[in-house]
Structure formats: C-alpha cells, structure tokens
N, C-alpha and C positions, 0 to 999 in steps of 0.2 A: 598322375605321377606313377612311378614304379611300385610294385608290391613284392615283398620278400617274405617267404615263409621257410622255416628250417626246423629240423628235428634231429637231435642227437649228433650234433657237430661240436666236437670239443666239449666245453663245459655247458654249452647251450642245449637245452632239452626240447624246448618248444617255443619258438618265436614266430609271431605273425604280425607284421607291421606294414603299413602303407607309407612309403617314403615321401617326405615333403621336399620342397626345393632346398631347404636348409635343415639339416638334422644334426643334433648334438646328442652324443651318448656319454653318460656319466655313470660312474660306479667305481668300486674298489678295484685294486689290481687283480689280474688273473681271473676275471669273471667273464670275459668274452667280448669286450668292446672292440679289441683289435680284430678278433675273428669276424665280427659283423662288418667292420670296415673293409677287411680284405675281400669278403664275399661280395660286397657292393662294388668294390674296385674291379674285381674279376668280371662281374656281370656288365659293368660299363665298358670294359675293354672288349669283351666278347661281342657285345652289341655293336660297337664301333667296327670291329673286324668283319662282322656279317654285312654291315652296311657298305663298307669299303669293297668287299668282294661280291656284293649284291647277291648273297645266297648263304645257305647254312650247311651245304654238303661237306665243307671242309672240317666241320666240328665232329671229331671222333673221340674215342676214349683216350688216345694218346694226347690229343690236344688238351683235354680236360686235366689229365694227370700232370702234364708239363706246365700248363698255364695257370692252373688253380692250385694243385697240391704242391708241386715242387717250387714253382715261382714264388708263391706266397708262404712257403715254409710251413705247410699244414699237414705234413706227414703224421699219421696217427690220429688226426682229427676226424677222419671219415671212417665209418665202419659199415657193415652190412645193414645196420639199422638206421643209417643216416639218410636224411631226405633234404632236398633243397628245391624250392620252387621260386622262380623269378619271372615276373611279367613286366616287361618294359614297353617302350614305344615301338620298338622294332622287332623284338623276339620274345618268345616264351621259352623258358629253359627249365628242365626238370631232371633231378638226379634222385634215384632211389636205390641205395646199395651200389651195385655195379651197373645198373641200368640207367640210361639217360635218354633224353629226347630234347630236340630244339627245333622250333618252327617259327616261321614269320608270323607277325601279327597283321591285322588288317591295315594298319597304318605304316607298314614297313616301307612302302614306296615313298612316303613323305619324310622318312627319317633322313637326317643330314649328319655330316661328320662332326664329332666332338673332339675336344682335346682333353685327355684324361691324365690325371697325375695323382700319385700316391706319395705323400711326403711323410716319411717314417719318423718315429720318435728317435731313431738312431742317427739323426742327421748330424750330430756333433762329430761323428766319425770323419767328416770331411776335413777336420782340423788335424787329423793324425798324420805325422810325417810318413811319406811313402805310400799313402792310401791309394793313389792312382796306379801304382805298379803292383799292388798286392793281388795275388791270385785268389779269386773267390769263385764259388759256384754261381751259375747264372740264376739270379733271383731278384726280387724287388729291390734289395739293397744295392746289388751291383748295377742295376739299371738306374737307380737314383744317382750313383756315383758317375756313371756315364753321361746321364742327362746334365748333371751339374757342370761337367767339363764343356759342354756345348753352351749352356745357359750363361755361365760366368763370362764368356768371351764378349757378350753384348754390353757389359758394364765396365768399360775402360775408364781411365781417369777423367776423360771428358764427359762420360755418361755415368758418373758415380751415383749411387742410390742412397738417399738418406734412410737411416734406420729408425723408424717411428719418429718421434720428436726428441730422441735422446741426445741429439747434437753430434752423433757419430754417423759415418757413412761407409759404404763398401765400394771398392773398385778392384778390377782385375788388372794386374801388371803384366801386360803381354810380353814385355822384354825378357822376363824370367819366369813366366807362367806361375805367378804367385797371387794368391788371394790376400787382399790388403784391407785394413780398417783405418780410416782417417778419423782420429779422435777429435773430440770437441776442442781440446787444447792445441790442436794443430799438428800433433804428432802422428806419423804414419807407422803402424805396426803390422806385422804379419798376422793373418787370421789365426794361425796356430798359437799366437801369443795372447790372444784376446781372452776375456773372461768366459767362463762356461755359459753364462747367460747370452753373451754376444755370439758365441759359437752355436748356440741353439737358434737364436732369433734371426741371425744373418741369412742362413739358407732359406728360412721361411719367407722373409721379406723379399729376397731376390727372386725366388721361384714364383711367388705369388704375383709379383709385378710382371714377370716374364709371361706367365700363363694367362693373366687377365688384361694385360695392356700391350706388352711388346709385340706379341704374335698377331694382334689385331691392327697394329700400325706398321708392321714390317713383314717382309717375306721370309719365311723360314727356309733354311737350307734343307733341300729334299734330294734324296738319292734318285737315280734314274728309275730304279724299281718302284720307289714310292710314287713318283710322278706318273708312271704307267698305271699303277693301281688306281690312282685318283682318276686318271683319264678313262680307264675302262668302267669305273663306277658311274661316271657321268654319262658315258655312252649308253649303258644299260638303262639308266634312269630316263634319258631322253627317248630311247627306243620304246620303253614300256609306255611312256606317256603318249607317244605317237600312236601306237597300236590300240591303246585303250580309247583313243578319241576317234578311231575309224570304225565304221560299221562293216558288216561282212561283205557288202557289195563293194565298198571302197577297198577293202583288203584284197578282194578277188581281182581288182583292176591293176594290182601291182605286178604287172607281167612284162612290160616292155623294158628295154635296156635304157638306163639313165646314163647320160654322159658322166664318165667316171674320172676322178682324180685319185691319187694314192690315198689321200685322207678319206675321200668318200668311200673308197673300197673298204677301208677299215670300219667305217660307219656301217656299211651294208653287212659286213661280216658279223658284226654284233647283232644287227637287226634280224639276221637269219635265224638266230636262236629263238626268236619269238614266233609262235605259230598259232593260228586259229583254225580249228577243224582239221581238215586234211590238206590244206593249202600250204605249199612250200613257197617261201618268198625269196627266190633266187635273184629276181630282178625287180627294179622299181619303175613304175609308170612315169612317163615324162610329165604328165599333168601334175605330179607331186613334186617336180623338180624345185620350183621356187620355194615351196614350203620347207622342203628338206634342207635346202641351202641356207635358208634363214635360220632354221633350227641349228644347223651345224655351226653357223657363225656365233650363235649364242653359246653353243657348246664350247667352242674354242675360247670364248671370253671366260667361261667358267673354269677352264683349265688354268687360267692365270690367277685365279683366286685360290691362293695356297693356304690361307688361314682357315681354321675351323669356324663353325657357326656358334659354338658354345664351349664352355670349359666345365669339366666335372672334377672338382677338387676333393681329395680325401686327405685330411690332416690328422696325424696322431699327436696328441698331447702338446698343443701349441704353448702351454704354460711352462714347459720344461725349463728348469733352472732360472726362472724369472721371478723377480720381486712382484708381489701382488699388484701394485699399481701399474707395473709394466705389463702384466698379464692383461689388464683391462685395456691399456693402450693398444696392445697387439690385436685384441678382438676388434676394436674400432678400426684399426688399419686394415684387417682382413675384410671387414664388411664394406669399407670404403673402396676397396679394389674389386671385390666380387660384384659382378653386374647383376644385382638382384632386383633392382627396380624395373628393368625391362624384361625380367624373367629369362635372361640369357643363360646364366650359369647355375650350377648346383654345388652344394657344399656339405661335406660330412666331416664332423669333428668328434674325436674321442678325447675325453678329459677326466682328470681326477679333481679338478679345481672348482670350488663354488664361486671363486672370483670370476671365472669365465662365464658362469651362468649369470652372475650379477651384471656383467658387462652386456650380455645379450638382453637381459631384462631392461637395462637402461636404454638400449637402442630401440627396443620395441615401445617403451614408454615415450620416447621422443617422437616416434611416428604417431602414436596415439594423440599426444599433446599437440602435434602440428595440425591436426584437424580442427582444433579449437582456435589456435593462433600460433603461427610460426615466428611471429615477431619476438625477438629477444631470446628465443630458445637457446641459441648458441652462446648467449651471454650467461644464462643461468645454469647451463649444463655443457661441459666441455666435450661435446660429442659432435664429430663432423657430420654435416648434413647428409653426406653420401652414405653414412652408416645408419641413418634412421631406418628402422626395419619393420616391415609389415608383419605383425604376428601371424597372419593367415598362412604365410609361406614357411613358418618355422615349426619344427617339432622337437621337443626335448624329451629324451628317453632315459629313464633310470634303470640300470641293471642291478638287481639285488637278489638276495636269497642264498641258500647254502645247499649245494647238491642239485637243486632244481631251480636254475636261474630264471627269474622273471624279468620281463621288459615291459615297462609301463610308462605312459606319458604323464609328466608331472606339471602340466600347465592347467591353469584355470580357464574359465569360459572366455576370458579376454585374450588368452594366449600367453599370459605371463607365467613364469615359474612360480609355483605356489609358495606363499610365505611359510607354510608349515614345513616345507621341505628344508628351508634354511634353518628353521627352528630345530628340526630333528637333527640336522648335521651338527649343529653347535651344542646340542643337549649334553652329550657325554662329556665334552671338554668343560663346559660351564658347570655341570653337576659336581665334578671333582673340585673345581675352584670354589664353588659355594659351600660344599661340605667342609673343606679345609678352612675356609674363611670363618665359618661358624665356630670352629674349634678355637681359633686364636682370639675371637671376639667374645 
C-alpha cells in the first residue's frame, strides 16, 4: 500500500505512516486529522490524473497550488520548512518548501483508474435553502455540491434508498428538483426539514451507495473530453504493452504500410510516441496486422467500460449529529458497501467518536470469530456478514500531543483497538463521577 511522510504541515510536525486498505484517524479537534485526510485525497487524485494522462509532465507548481493548497483550503499550512513524501502504486511525489518532484513508479503501467471521493464534514450544507445557486470559490466543498446534483438524480422515487435500518429513505423529486425524505410513518418531507442527524447521514448513505454500487452496475455520464482522455489512456497502455513484448528485431520490421482505417491511424499516431533506439515507427509491417487488429478490437471493448476498477473513499466525521447507536449502525453500513473482501476499495475515516472504534472492533471480532464458526454469529451479534472485517487490512491511528502532534497505531497484535485506549478515554469522565460519588456517600 501507499506510504505517506510529512513534516511541518499545519499542526503536524512529523508523520510517517504506511497506509492500509482501511485507515481510521481519531483524535481531538484541530489536531490534524482533516489535514492528513486532505493530503491522502490529493495524492489519490493526482495519481489518478497521471494514470489518465499516462504521464507526469502536466504536474507543475500551479497544478499543486490549485489542486492541493487552494482546492483543499490549506493556505498557510505549507511553509518553506514543509515536506511531503508520497509513494503510491503509480507515482512517487515529493514536496520540500517550494521544490517538488513527481515520477512514475515501476508499477505505473499496471495502474488502473480509480473513483476518488472526499465526503466532507460540512455535508449538512446540502440542506441549506439556495445552496445550489450560492456563489463559492472552487474547492472541495463546491465540488461536493456539484457531485451531489449529479448523484441524487439516480435515486428517484422508484429507486429510493433506505437509510441504514432507521425506517426512513431518500428519494429525489425530479419534478421540482427537491431532495426528499420518506419517513417511517409514511410522511414525505423535504430534506431541508429533516433532523440534523438525517441531514448528516443522508448524503453519506447516498454517496457511498453511488460510489461503491451504482457506478459498477451502470454507465456514468461522461463528457466528450472525458471519454477522449479515457480513450487516449487505453491507447497508450496498449501501445506500451505491444512494444514491451517485441524484441529489437521485431521492432525493426515495422516498416511496411499497414492497411489503414481512420481508427487505426489514431492507433498508429499514439504508437509513434514510443521508440526503441534510433528507430522511428512511422509504418507498421503487414505481418503484425492480425495481431494489431485483435488488440484494437480489445481496445474498443475497453472504451465501453466506463466504470473505474476501484473506489477510494475519504470520509470526515461520519458520526456527526448521530446518536451513539446510530453511529455504530453507520459503520456497519459503510463496511457492508465498501468492497473490502476482494480488496477492491480503500477507505479513510476521520473521527472523534470512540463508538466508531467500538463498531470497527466488533466487525474485526466477527471476522476472527468466523474462523472458528460462522454458524449463529449473525444471531448473537447484529453485524451484517458483509461488514465482517479482516484486521490485517485495518490501521487505527491516534493523533495526540500538544505542539508536537504524534500519530501512533493503537491496535494490539490481533489488530483490535487496545482496551487501555478506551479505558484512558473514559478515565477523566469517570474520575469526576467517582470523586463526587465518594462525597455524597
């Protein structure tokens, strides 16, 4: 998995972590959880962009300033002493003060497109009247609002989505472009009329369902420019694969004119970018015609596959405005949707809530118990089977300290969150209770 190291970025002085498939960051407010989440999100997006463009030459200082600093609202977080290092499956990225570098990894040619999403803690703003016509600077919040307008259109009355097991559901009223909640008692209300808890959990449930299910079962709406980018990416990948599989003698024979169609000319145009030695590949030998045509048919088939191969989700404070029991149900919902068993998706969560950690612990315990016997587990623990979670793909990070923030893993050798963590969290509250209780007794 990816590695992330940073120094002197915001409140974070020295962080060096190896990211797992699922990562949970917990700690008090204003300590740097969101900063880490935004850095991970940027690296995911940059990596996808390099794979899509099949190169790194477009990454310049302006790209970093706009897509990292401005987009993620991190102005003032970076100084001349700031450093950021990221090593992913496709690119290695380094920032030191004003200097930066980005290069392909050895596995770049194997990297495929992902679907990346940042679900902010400010998601309740979707319930504000006039939010869609409000003028805002271009950043992650504006993009979340724009994405929501596309996503919600998939969940009409006939395709309404149940919200956890609360008895309520969401649907989009296309006739008047209104987000609606169908309550358990049969009443339909506008999303803006719902409780703060529903206003928080509804966008989460809808976006997660869309990003982990809908896009894999349906074809997304794509612009002509986006389709062209995808097409060019596949051409480059196929071209590189072809040339990597030919020896020098075979490459030297690519001299004669191949019968050309408009599509094949486009194919050749991209292939001409790839050279070995001093040989220019202006024409293709007829003996490769059948191979190339077979490859091109495969290429055309891949153009039709418009969904990504994985989803990278970053979620801020999923527990926001939720009752503790509902927080636990939400974690079960998220893990039931995220495809972690076949190692397709990745997940980053920032949280203040120990109940979120309790829920993750339960899911990991269910996985461990299933190795002994899966019979009756769903009867003794109300945890969906799809949420049973292998501890090996989970990392739980605690941020703490004052002035010099530390990031440490708080799991034991089995992968469970350590019991002494929960004891420590409750100590101060229970100490006051015990002291006062001793007075009255």
